C-alpha positions, 0 to 999 in steps of 0.5 A: 579825712580819716581811715583805719589801718589801711582797711576803711574807705576814707571819708570826704571827697579826697582821693576820689577817681574812677572806680573799678570792680574788684579793687580795694583800698590799700593806701590813703592820701596821707601814706601816699603823700609821705611816700612821695615826699620822702622819695623826692627828698631822698632822690634830691639828696642822692643826686646833689651828693653825686654832684658833690662827690663825682668829679665829672658831674661836679664840673658839669653842674658847677655852682658847688656852693648851691648844690651843697646848700640844697643837699644839706637842706634836703637831708635835714628835711628828709624826716619831715614828711614822716613826722607830719604823717604821724597826724594821720591815724592811718599812717600811724597804723602802718607804722605799727604794722611795719614795726610788728614782725609776725610768725608769717613774716619768718615763713615769708623769709624762709620762702624768699631764701629758698626762692619759692614764689607760691602765695601759700609759701609767702604769706604777708600782712599789709607789708611783707617781711622784706618791706619791713626790713627795708623800712627799718633799715632805711629809717635808721640809715637816714638818721645816721646820715643826718647825724653825721651830716650835721657833724660835718656841717657844724664842725666841732659840735661833738669834739669826741667825733672827728670830722674825718670820721663823720665824712667816712661814715656818711660817704660809706652809708650813702653808697649803701643807701644808693644800692638799697634804693636801686634794689627797692625801685627795681622791685617796684618796677617788677610789680606794676600793681604795687606801683599803682597802689602807691599812686592811686591808693587802690589795688586789685583784690586778686593781687592782694590775695596772692601777695598779702593774704594775711592782710585780708584777714586783719581788722576784718579785711580791707574794703572792696570797691565795686561789690557793694561792701 
């Protein structure tokens, strides 16, 4: 199954379901699976970290060695879904979009700072500027946390960096990641259509016009479902 940069219907019978007029393809199966697997691994990391870090939870759950093992391996495996996703042309195209900051992204940020919510003031491609910043930050945070976690796991791996320093950085960044993820989930909760797009792959065309107007102009525009296009 292949698709172009989020704008073509995948071939084959995958991701098929009831079609409704006015809905367009936003994410193929690869993008959705990567997002889902990464989300579950991240949640597992945070939950096991809380059980290790917070005394009342540690006493409630017990089995500290098992919890620590699950935490370590879920952290090591966290980049794996994205690495497997690189096999998909559609996922690679989405990464290029996330790494490209256009002029309309700066306009989006200015409008966000002024709390202007009109579509003309907040133009966005397939991903808005906030989503691009979030993706870049969380990717960097995951790499740093995995690095410091390995230093804690394999004591003496880098003698110049003490285990105490690695623990301090790891713990501080873990709190930051938890707060950022809460904000991410809060924004997703406020936008049911965005959640539907990540769950089913398709979104309402009117929603796309309002929130991602520049996306409709990229690569000839996403393909509309139910209109014969």
